[in-house]
VMD Tcl script that draws the C-alpha trace (Angstrom):
set ca {
  {-17.21 -9.09 -117.52}
  {-15.81 -5.66 -117.95}
  {-17.74 -3.07 -120.05}
  {-15.59 -1.77 -122.90}
  {-14.27 1.92 -121.96}
  {-12.63 4.22 -124.05}
  {-10.81 7.30 -123.49}
  {-7.94 8.46 -121.08}
  {-9.01 5.89 -118.28}
  {-8.73 2.84 -120.81}
  {-5.45 4.21 -121.96}
  {-4.28 4.37 -118.53}
  {-5.33 0.87 -117.61}
  {-3.72 -0.50 -120.88}
  {-0.46 1.21 -119.78}
  {-0.62 -0.38 -116.23}
  {-1.50 -3.79 -117.79}
  {1.58 -3.49 -119.98}
  {3.71 -2.40 -117.07}
  {2.70 -5.31 -114.66}
  {2.83 -7.86 -117.39}
  {6.43 -6.82 -118.25}
  {7.28 -6.74 -114.51}
  {5.79 -10.16 -114.06}
  {8.09 -11.74 -116.93}
  {10.92 -10.18 -115.24}
  {10.18 -11.80 -111.83}
  {9.61 -15.16 -113.54}
  {12.98 -14.90 -115.23}
  {14.93 -14.53 -111.86}
  {16.93 -17.77 -111.09}
  {15.87 -19.88 -108.13}
  {19.07 -18.94 -106.22}
  {18.30 -15.28 -106.13}
  {14.35 -15.34 -105.78}
  {14.61 -14.72 -102.20}
  {17.29 -12.02 -102.16}
  {15.33 -10.08 -104.84}
  {11.72 -10.88 -103.17}
  {10.80 -12.31 -106.46}
  {7.94 -14.45 -105.08}
  {6.27 -11.44 -103.41}
  {6.71 -9.26 -106.54}
  {5.18 -11.93 -108.82}
  {2.22 -12.30 -106.54}
  {1.62 -8.56 -106.39}
  {2.06 -8.30 -110.16}
  {-0.57 -11.11 -110.58}
  {-2.93 -9.51 -108.31}
  {-2.62 -6.31 -109.87}
  {-3.22 -7.73 -113.41}
  {-6.36 -9.50 -112.24}
  {-7.52 -6.30 -110.95}
  {-7.01 -4.37 -113.93}
  {-8.38 -6.91 -116.17}
  {-11.52 -7.21 -114.14}
  {-11.04 -10.97 -113.34}
  {-10.30 -10.24 -109.60}
  {-13.28 -9.50 -107.14}
  {-13.13 -5.62 -106.09}
  {-10.78 -4.84 -103.08}
  {-12.92 -4.36 -100.07}
  {-12.01 -3.26 -96.55}
  {-12.78 -6.49 -94.41}
  {-13.87 -4.48 -91.33}
  {-16.42 -2.28 -93.40}
  {-18.04 -5.55 -94.76}
  {-18.38 -7.27 -91.32}
  {-19.70 -4.00 -89.70}
  {-17.29 -4.55 -86.54}
  {-17.53 -1.41 -84.24}
  {-15.00 -0.93 -81.54}
  {-16.23 1.46 -78.90}
  {-12.71 2.08 -77.40}
  {-11.74 3.24 -80.97}
  {-14.80 5.31 -81.26}
  {-13.86 7.21 -77.95}
  {-10.40 7.88 -79.24}
  {-11.91 9.37 -82.67}
  {-14.54 11.79 -80.96}
  {-13.48 14.92 -79.19}
  {-14.10 15.48 -75.68}
  {-16.75 17.90 -74.58}
  {-14.94 19.00 -71.52}
}
mol new
graphics top color blue
foreach p $ca { graphics top sphere $p radius 0.5 }
foreach p [lrange $ca 0 end-1] q [lrange $ca 1 end] { graphics top cylinder $p $q radius 0.2 }
display resetview
């Protein structure tokens, strides 16, 4: 459940929600014969994900590697400077 927020952030969120809802409606009106050419399925899925994120109905976006704690020693070697 989202805590009610007022101010510029709330206005920005409401503006983005309006934008993505309008774009979703546009994607849904695209005829079946043109959906692939206009990437309508991907656009529709993106709009639905953004709306869910802005509404607070989707779980927060998390980096899957940060959650699992995977450590790659080869990558760590590349990221640390050599002391030669």
